[in-house]
FITOR-947741 format. One record per residue: x, y, z of N, C-alpha, C in turn. Coordinates in steps of 0.02 Angstrom, whole numbers. Example, Ala and Ser with C-alpha at 12.3 -4.5 7.8 and 13.67 -1.06 7.14 Angstrom:
! FITOR-947741
NODE  660  -284  390  615  -225  390  660  -165  390
NODE  642  -112  354  684  -53  357  645  2  394
***
This chain:
! FITOR-947741
NODE  1127  711  -1038  1157  754  -979  1082  732  -926
NODE  1113  731  -867  1075  735  -802  1055  801  -759
NODE  983  793  -744  982  860  -715  943  839  -649
NODE  983  875  -591  946  874  -509  896  923  -483
NODE  849  893  -477  806  936  -458  789  922  -349
NODE  794  959  -330  782  955  -252  723  955  -257
NODE  713  957  -175  654  971  -145  636  1010  -126
NODE  604  1022  -50  588  1091  -30  638  1139  -18
NODE  671  1103  27  731  1135  58  803  1133  29
NODE  817  1081  -15  873  1068  -59  884  1120  -95
NODE  939  1108  -115  977  1181  -166  1029  1152  -214
NODE  1061  1196  -267  1088  1146  -299  1158  1111  -271
NODE  1200  1154  -233  1267  1141  -195  1243  1059  -156
NODE  1201  1058  -157  1181  979  -126  1191  920  -168
NODE  1212  951  -217  1225  877  -281  1286  903  -321
NODE  1331  926  -283  1398  936  -317  1456  871  -321
NODE  1426  833  -261  1450  762  -253  1437  715  -304
NODE  1370  709  -325  1337  669  -385  1355  699  -459
NODE  1374  766  -461  1388  807  -512  1440  788  -533
NODE  1496  763  -494  1568  776  -504  1579  666  -519
NODE  1541  641  -491  1551  569  -482  1523  559  -550
NODE  1468  588  -601  1442  565  -662  1484  593  -710
NODE  1538  632  -712  1571  656  -747  1621  585  -769
NODE  1620  581  -859  1631  647  -901  1541  670  -931
NODE  1494  637  -896  1441  646  -922  1400  730  -886
NODE  1398  752  -951  1354  819  -926  1295  821  -856
NODE  1311  841  -813  1262  869  -768  1262  904  -745
NODE  1197  943  -686  1170  1010  -674  1126  1002  -624
NODE  1137  1033  -564  1082  1022  -541  1050  1122  -527
NODE  999  1125  -508  949  1192  -495  935  1197  -426
NODE  937  1261  -400  908  1290  -359  838  1338  -346
NODE  774  1300  -343  731  1341  -347  723  1397  -326
NODE  669  1453  -347  671  1496  -309  666  1502  -240
NODE  712  1575  -207  696  1576  -139  759  1518  -109
NODE  788  1474  -129  842  1438  -112  922  1455  -146
NODE  963  1440  -117  1036  1438  -145  1049  1509  -163
NODE  1061  1507  -221  1082  1573  -262  1016  1587  -288
NODE  985  1563  -314  916  1587  -356  881  1659  -326
NODE  850  1679  -346  803  1736  -343  764  1737  -286
NODE  725  1776  -240  670  1774  -196  623  1806  -218
NODE  584  1812  -281  518  1850  -273  466  1838  -235
NODE  421  1912  -226  371  1917  -177  323  1863  -179
NODE  295  1852  -230  247  1798  -246  274  1759  -302
NODE  240  1697  -305  260  1644  -383  299  1582  -368
NODE  242  1552  -289  286  1483  -271  223  1438  -273
NODE  186  1438  -318  143  1385  -351  171  1328  -373
NODE  153  1262  -364  170  1196  -412  208  1217  -486
NODE  144  1271  -519  169  1273  -571  235  1314  -590
NODE  262  1367  -540  291  1425  -543  359  1367  -538
NODE  369  1314  -492  420  1293  -486  447  1234  -534
NODE  381  1216  -565  399  1173  -631  411  1224  -670
NODE  393  1293  -688  435  1324  -722  501  1335  -706
NODE  515  1338  -658  598  1352  -647  644  1288  -666
NODE  618  1214  -673  653  1156  -699  647  1181  -767
NODE  602  1195  -819  601  1202  -891  642  1249  -895
NODE  652  1307  -857  690  1363  -871  757  1357  -864
NODE  774  1324  -819  868  1284  -815  873  1243  -871
NODE  824  1200  -897  836  1164  -949  850  1197  -1034
NODE  821  1247  -1013  806  1294  -1088  861  1327  -1081
NODE  880  1370  -1013  961  1397  -1028  1014  1361  -1040
NODE  1023  1291  -1022  1075  1265  -1014  1064  1237  -1083
NODE  1024  1257  -1125  1023  1225  -1210  1027  1155  -1212
NODE  979  1116  -1159  979  1043  -1172  913  1017  -1192
NODE  925  987  -1266  865  975  -1301  833  907  -1273
NODE  875  863  -1243  849  811  -1201  892  792  -1144
NODE  854  780  -1079  895  765  -1023  862  711  -986
NODE  894  686  -935  866  637  -875  859  700  -833
NODE  797  709  -788  780  705  -739  769  693  -665
NODE  814  677  -626  828  655  -553  780  698  -496
NODE  733  673  -483  682  727  -436  708  681  -366
NODE  715  721  -334  731  710  -245  672  724  -201
NODE  630  675  -158  570  703  -128  529  755  -154
NODE  531  799  -132  445  848  -174  490  868  -236
NODE  556  858  -252  573  879  -325  547  826  -379
NODE  531  745  -363  494  721  -385  418  752  -433
NODE  386  776  -389  322  813  -402  326  859  -472
NODE  404  901  -449  422  952  -502  448  920  -564
NODE  481  862  -569  512  826  -607  450  790  -655
NODE  418  765  -636  348  749  -652  303  790  -713
NODE  304  850  -664  274  889  -685  310  922  -734
NODE  378  932  -746  399  957  -805  388  908  -859
NODE  406  840  -852  419  779  -900  337  800  -926
NODE  263  807  -904  234  808  -919  215  866  -971
NODE  246  934  -955  246  974  -1003  274  976  -1050
NODE  342  944  -1041  396  954  -1096  421  877  -1121
NODE  378  838  -1130  390  776  -1147  457  763  -1208
NODE  471  810  -1253  489  789  -1298  588  806  -1279
NODE  581  843  -1225  644  871  -1192  658  808  -1124
NODE  627  794  -1099  652  724  -1043  643  656  -1082
NODE  698  628  -1067  716  554  -1102  723  516  -1041
NODE  707  519  -985  693  471  -938  690  532  -860
NODE  650  479  -810  641  519  -750  671  475  -700
NODE  714  487  -651  711  461  -581  698  497  -531
NODE  634  446  -492  608  484  -452  625  437  -387
NODE  653  510  -338  690  453  -288  636  491  -234
NODE  622  440  -178  588  421  -119  544  458  -126
NODE  498  475  -146  409  515  -143  372  502  -191
NODE  294  504  -177  230  501  -209  239  535  -251
NODE  188  518  -314  173  566  -372  117  614  -348
NODE  131  648  -320  81  704  -286  139  768  -252
NODE  104  833  -272  133  885  -228  97  911  -175
NODE  111  915  -111  74  921  -45  44  989  -44
NODE  -6  985  -1  -25  1051  24  11  1074  90
NODE  41  1116  91  78  1145  155  48  1196  194
NODE  58  1149  280  22  1193  315  77  1229  353
NODE  30  1275  406  79  1314  441  126  1286  507
NODE  90  1234  516  113  1198  549  201  1177  526
NODE  190  1157  456  238  1141  419  298  1201  422
NODE  283  1243  384  328  1296  394  354  1327  460
NODE  326  1312  514  353  1336  588  404  1260  616
NODE  372  1210  568  444  1164  591  513  1168  582
NODE  482  1181  502  544  1227  456  602  1266  495
NODE  562  1308  508  598  1372  548  646  1346  598
NODE  592  1323  652  618  1289  702  685  1222  687
NODE  675  1187  654  715  1120  644  776  1130  600
NODE  750  1171  545  813  1173  484  813  1270  482
NODE  832  1312  530  830  1387  504  893  1391  467
NODE  856  1441  409  906  1465  350  915  1402  292
NODE  861  1360  299  871  1315  246  811  1339  176
NODE  792  1393  205  750  1425  157  751  1488  156
NODE  746  1543  135  749  1610  142  658  1610  174
NODE  636  1647  238  589  1652  265  531  1696  217
NODE  547  1733  154  509  1747  113  469  1692  79
NODE  518  1639  41  512  1576  0  451  1522  54
NODE  484  1528  120  448  1485  146  386  1484  157
NODE  347  1553  170  307  1576  170  276  1583  104
NODE  304  1597  61  262  1600  -13  247  1508  -17
NODE  271  1479  -16  276  1410  -27  208  1373  17
NODE  201  1397  80  162  1361  109  86  1401  106
NODE  105  1460  76  45  1506  78  7  1477  -9
NODE  49  1482  -62  29  1462  -103  19  1401  -144
NODE  32  1322  -98  28  1273  -125  -44  1250  -116
NODE  -61  1204  -169  -101  1181  -164  -108  1096  -171
NODE  -136  1052  -145  -128  986  -185  -134  975  -241
NODE  -74  923  -277  -86  905  -352  -67  852  -352
NODE  -128  805  -372  -133  725  -389  -85  721  -458
NODE  -39  692  -443  -9  668  -511  -15  604  -545
NODE  -29  572  -485  -48  494  -513  -84  481  -585
NODE  -143  511  -573  -179  502  -653  -146  520  -702
NODE  -93  553  -703  -71  587  -764  -1  546  -785
NODE  18  503  -739  76  460  -752  53  412  -822
NODE  10  393  -827  -3  356  -903  0  385  -962
NODE  12  458  -946  37  513  -1012  103  506  -1009
NODE  149  486  -973  220  475  -989  241  417  -1036
NODE  273  426  -1074  309  365  -1116  377  360  -1101
NODE  418  401  -1067  501  400  -1063  523  337  -1003
NODE  557  305  -1015  582  258  -948  588  306  -863
NODE  572  265  -832  556  284  -755  581  246  -699
NODE  621  261  -669  643  220  -625  627  253  -559
NODE  599  209  -509  583  246  -452  612  213  -396
NODE  656  251  -355  709  245  -311  674  240  -224
NODE  678  193  -189  652  185  -118  695  182  -62
NODE  682  190  -11  736  169  49  680  143  83
NODE  709  78  131  673  44  180  667  61  245
NODE  712  105  280  706  124  336  647  168  355
NODE  635  204  404  590  235  441  560  287  414
NODE  626  321  396  626  403  362  609  413  297
NODE  593  337  272  570  347  201  502  387  175
NODE  495  416  142  430  453  121  396  420  71
NODE  428  349  44  401  317  -1  389  241  26
NODE  319  213  44  317  148  66  320  109  6
NODE  317  27  29  319  -11  -33  246  -12  -66
NODE  196  -3  -50  128  8  -76  121  65  -120
NODE  149  126  -102  159  178  -134  203  158  -203
NODE  256  156  -163  300  126  -232  268  86  -291
NODE  239  36  -270  213  2  -324  157  30  -365
NODE  114  88  -336  80  114  -369  108  146  -437
NODE  166  162  -437  203  180  -507  193  131  -569
NODE  204  69  -539  216  16  -593  134  0  -627
NODE  74  13  -581  2  25  -591  -16  84  -639
NODE  20  127  -626  1  202  -666  33  205  -732
NODE  109  179  -725  163  177  -767  198  101  -796
NODE  169  71  -814  203  13  -848  279  13  -836
NODE  302  45  -873  366  45  -893  412  68  -842
NODE  380  97  -768  419  103  -727  450  45  -665
NODE  521  41  -664  544  4  -605  550  27  -552
NODE  546  -9  -489  563  28  -434  628  -29  -414
NODE  665  15  -368  717  -11  -361  731  14  -266
NODE  748  -33  -232  742  -20  -160  823  -27  -125
NODE  825  1  -93  878  24  -44  860  -1  40
NODE  856  -52  59  827  -73  119  863  -43  171
NODE  922  -13  165  951  17  223  963  93  219
NODE  937  124  173  934  194  153  839  225  175
NODE  861  297  209  799  316  229  808  374  156
NODE  765  441  196  729  478  123  799  497  105
NODE  841  514  121  906  516  89  951  454  59
NODE  925  441  2  941  373  -36  1001  366  -38
NODE  1040  427  -39  1121  414  -54  1160  396  9
NODE  1127  399  54  1157  370  132  1126  306  148
NODE  1156  252  163  1240  250  177  1277  230  137
NODE  1265  221  74  1303  207  17  1286  251  -32
NODE  1343  300  -55  1318  342  -98  1342  296  -180
NODE  1385  278  -172  1394  225  -241  1347  191  -274
NODE  1319  168  -221  1260  128  -251  1214  175  -278
NODE  1199  233  -256  1135  274  -257  1166  305  -348
NODE  1241  338  -348  1248  361  -414  1256  312  -452
NODE  1284  238  -437  1267  200  -487  1210  181  -520
NODE  1149  172  -486  1097  159  -499  1069  217  -554
NODE  1081  304  -543  1076  340  -578  1115  332  -642
NODE  1180  321  -646  1229  307  -702  1207  259  -750
NODE  1191  199  -710  1173  151  -759  1101  160  -801
NODE  1061  199  -768  981  212  -797  1007  270  -866
NODE  1040  318  -840  1062  354  -884  1095  317  -961
NODE  1120  285  -943  1168  242  -991  1135  203  -1047
NODE  1073  185  -994  1027  143  -1041  982  189  -1069
NODE  976  268  -1049  938  319  -1099  997  323  -1168
NODE  1052  318  -1138  1118  326  -1207  1089  264  -1272
NODE  1058  231  -1262  1061  166  -1304  1014  185  -1357
NODE  1011  163  -1403  960  160  -1471  893  128  -1437
NODE  841  191  -1457  775  144  -1442  766  169  -1339
NODE  826  192  -1310  819  180  -1241  779  251  -1230
***
């Protein structure tokens, strides 16, 4: 199975087309707390809380093993889950973000409110901003034994430049980097089939004995 992990403003509905495209392989996506149809608690918006959301979905779906596909800040959540539950994560697709969880500033929260109204509930937005702390995951990549596919866009809106993408191969020698030169942060644009084909091929590789 494939589990899609969205970034800060994403939700499960963003991945409906990708889930359909992977059929008949089982695939699902989650909405983190305060997004989509998930509950919005008063507190509990640290990096660890978000990683626990991913683990909870895996448990609720009764997945013994799965491939995690993290997009944007969802990359950090996917890595965090793989570090905590290596026996359940068969592979990682890390789409468009470094191996770190950022410290969110008040300016960031204001920009989201102004430019993406309704993308996150205000309580969740403020919770993420106030409870976030920088988490450097680069040194811990060496702990991962599972296959890793890093996807990077070549356009200006990409949040993973070429040098940073290569850091993945330094910290995790099993990581492979695939570049979509005409894509930006949303790696499925302008070529959806290329993106989903890369995810599909990676998942099929995991199906193979020893994959």
